[in-house]
C-alpha positions in Angstrom: 7.7 -208.6 54.9 4.8 -207.3 52.8 3.5 -205.3 55.8 6.8 -203.8 56.4 7.1 -202.8 52.7 3.7 -201.1 52.8 4.5 -199.2 56.1 7.9 -198.0 54.8 6.6 -197.1 51.4 3.7 -195.1 52.9 5.8 -193.2 55.4 8.4 -192.2 52.8 5.6 -191.3 50.3 3.9 -189.1 52.8 7.1 -187.2 53.5 7.9 -187.0 49.7 4.5 -185.5 48.9 4.9 -182.8 51.5 8.3 -181.7 50.2 8.5 -182.4 46.5 5.6 -184.8 45.5 5.9 -188.1 43.7 4.9 -190.3 46.7 2.6 -192.5 44.5 5.7 -193.7 42.6 6.4 -195.7 45.8 3.0 -196.6 47.2 1.1 -197.7 44.1 3.9 -200.1 43.0 4.1 -201.4 46.6 0.4 -202.3 46.5 0.7 -204.0 43.1 3.7 -206.0 44.3 1.7 -207.0 47.3 -0.8 -208.6 45.0 -3.5 -206.0 44.9 -5.2 -205.6 41.4 -4.1 -202.4 39.6 -7.4 -200.5 39.7 -8.0 -201.4 43.3 -4.4 -200.6 44.1 -4.8 -197.2 42.6 -8.0 -196.5 44.6 -6.4 -198.0 47.8 -3.3 -195.8 47.2 -5.5 -192.7 47.2 -7.2 -193.8 50.4 -3.9 -194.4 52.1 -2.3 -191.1 51.1 -5.1 -188.5 51.2 -5.0 -188.0 55.0 -1.2 -187.3 54.7 -2.0 -184.4 52.4 -4.4 -183.0 55.0 -1.8 -183.4 57.7 0.7 -181.6 55.6 -1.9 -178.8 54.9 -2.3 -178.4 58.6 1.4 -178.1 59.1 1.5 -175.5 56.4 -1.6 -173.6 57.9 0.4 -170.4 58.6 1.6 -170.2 55.0 -1.8 -170.2 53.1 -1.8 -167.4 50.5 -4.3 -164.7 49.9 -5.3 -165.2 46.3 -5.8 -162.1 44.1 -8.9 -162.1 42.0 -10.0 -165.7 42.8 -11.8 -167.3 45.7 -10.2 -170.2 47.5 -13.7 -171.7 47.7 -14.0 -171.6 43.9 -10.6 -173.3 43.6 -11.7 -175.9 46.1 -15.0 -176.5 44.3 -13.5 -177.2 40.9 -11.0 -179.5 42.7 -13.8 -181.5 44.2 -15.8 -181.8 41.0 -12.7 -182.8 39.0 -11.8 -185.4 41.7 -15.2 -187.0 41.4 -15.0 -187.2 37.6 -11.6 -188.7 37.7 -12.6 -191.3 40.3 -15.7 -192.3 38.3 -13.5 -192.6 35.2 -11.1 -194.9 37.1 -13.9 -197.0 38.4 -15.3 -197.4 34.9 -11.9 -198.5 33.4 -11.6 -202.3 32.9 -8.7 -203.9 34.8 -6.9 -205.1 31.7 -7.1 -201.6 30.1 -5.7 -200.0 33.2 -2.9 -202.6 33.4 -1.9 -201.6 29.9 -2.1 -197.8 30.7 -0.1 -198.0 34.0 3.5 -198.1 32.5 2.6 -195.2 30.2 1.0 -193.2 33.0 4.1 -193.8 35.1 6.3 -192.7 32.2 4.4 -189.5 31.6 4.3 -188.7 35.3 8.0 -189.3 35.7 8.9 -187.2 32.6 6.6 -184.4 33.8 8.0 -184.5 37.3 11.6 -184.4 36.0 10.9 -181.6 33.5 8.4 -179.7 35.7 10.8 -177.2 37.3 12.6 -176.2 34.1 9.4 -176.2 32.1 7.7 -173.9 34.7 10.6 -171.4 34.4 10.2 -171.3 30.6 6.4 -171.0 30.8 6.6 -168.2 33.4 8.4 -166.1 30.8 5.6 -166.8 28.2 2.4 -167.3 30.1 0.5 -165.7 33.0 -2.6 -167.4 34.3 -5.6 -165.2 35.1 -8.2 -166.4 37.7 -10.5 -168.1 35.1 -7.6 -169.9 33.5 -6.3 -171.1 36.8 -9.8 -172.5 37.6 -9.9 -174.4 34.3 -6.4 -175.8 34.8 -7.1 -176.8 38.3 -10.2 -178.7 37.1 -8.2 -180.7 34.6 -5.5 -181.5 37.1 -8.2 -182.6 39.6 -9.7 -185.0 37.0 -6.2 -186.5 36.4 -5.7 -186.6 40.2 -8.9 -188.5 40.8 -7.9 -191.0 38.1 -4.2 -191.6 38.7 -2.5 -188.7 40.4 1.2 -189.3 39.7 3.1 -185.9 39.5 -0.2 -184.1 40.3 1.6 -182.0 42.9 4.1 -180.7 40.4 1.3 -179.8 38.0 -0.4 -177.8 40.7 2.8 -176.0 41.7 3.5 -175.1 38.1 -0.1 -173.7 37.7 0.3 -171.6 40.9 3.6 -170.3 39.7 2.1 -169.2 36.4 -0.7 -167.5 38.5 2.0 -165.5 40.3 2.5 -167.4 43.6 6.3 -166.8 44.1 6.8 -168.5 47.5 7.3 -172.3 47.5 5.8 -172.5 51.0 2.6 -170.7 50.1 2.3 -172.8 46.9 2.9 -176.0 48.8 0.3 -175.0 51.4 -2.3 -174.5 48.7 -1.2 -177.6 46.8 -1.5 -179.9 49.8 -5.0 -178.6 50.7 -6.4 -179.0 47.1 -4.8 -182.4 46.7 -6.1 -183.6 50.0 -9.6 -182.3 49.2 -9.9 -183.8 45.7 -8.5 -187.1 46.9 -10.9 -187.1 49.8 -13.9 -186.8 47.5 -12.4 -189.5 45.2 -12.1 -191.8 48.3 -15.8 -191.5 48.9 -16.4 -192.6 45.3 -14.0 -195.6 45.6 -15.5 -196.7 48.9 -19.1 -196.7 47.5 -17.8 -198.6 44.4 -16.2 -201.2 46.6 -12.7 -200.6 45.0 -10.7 -200.3 48.3 -8.6 -203.1 49.8 -9.0 -202.1 53.4 -6.2 -204.1 55.1 -3.3 -202.5 53.2 -5.2 -199.2 53.2 -5.3 -199.0 57.0 -1.7 -200.3 57.3 -0.5 -197.5 55.1 -2.7 -194.7 56.2 -1.2 -194.0 59.6 2.3 -194.3 58.3 1.6 -191.9 55.5 0.1 -189.3 57.9 3.2 -189.5 60.1 5.4 -189.1 57.1 3.3 -186.2 55.7 3.3 -184.2 58.9 7.0 -184.8 59.5 7.9 -184.0 55.9 6.1 -180.6 56.1 7.7 -179.7 59.4 11.2 -180.3 58.2 10.7 -179.1 54.6 12.1 -175.6 55.4 15.6 -177.1 56.2 15.7 -179.6 53.4 16.9 -179.1 49.8 13.9 -180.0 47.6 16.2 -180.5 44.7 17.9 -183.4 46.4 14.5 -185.0 47.1 13.4 -184.4 43.5 16.4 -186.4 42.3 15.4 -189.3 44.5 11.8 -189.1 43.3 12.9 -189.1 39.7 15.2 -192.1 40.2 12.2 -194.0 41.8 9.9 -193.0 39.0 12.3 -194.2 36.3 12.9 -197.4 38.1 9.2 -198.2 38.6 8.4 -197.2 35.0 11.0 -199.7 33.7 9.7 -202.4 36.1 6.1 -202.0 35.0 7.0 -202.0 31.3 9.0 -205.2 31.8 6.3 -206.7 34.0 3.6 -205.8 31.4 
């Protein structure tokens, strides 16, 4: 039963991440409910989901944008550095401290995910990111992504919108590549630190890749707003569960 839970959660999460984001709202709680300690669950969750981001990026390969005034390599570099710092911060966090932080992290991520689209529209009228600002914001998002990562995708999409990327497909292509890269480097840190529970990680990895690739392929015919409502409902539910559990 636990194995089936992990497989289904990973598949749905991979598809969610490629369309609207928020997959960690499913997979992280699934690992905790399976009995994995929270810090190890968060690291294992990253291991399980990062190949799905790369699979989605491959499916989006024809949509990658040409960035004006900024090198994609520079954006990738700050993502990798931030991912390492976030991973090291997680590894250094005591289990009891992270347990106390988890409900608040879920609450903040859910609120940001729910408000992200409207907030982005408001900010677009007030703010425009230049290349240097985008690099700085990408670095901060990457640190957060290496540490926890909930709603990281919506943060990136908002940043790219403020930079001037108007197409959701090109923004999603860039988001999936950067998320996959920073999570990949975080995975290296988690593996060396011995913070990965490999049995559930392997179970979930293949399922998440299948979901990620399929989600990216069908994203063009789906209504992301409908997916967002489901993600928000999951986020709210898991936040309440973890506050009660804590």
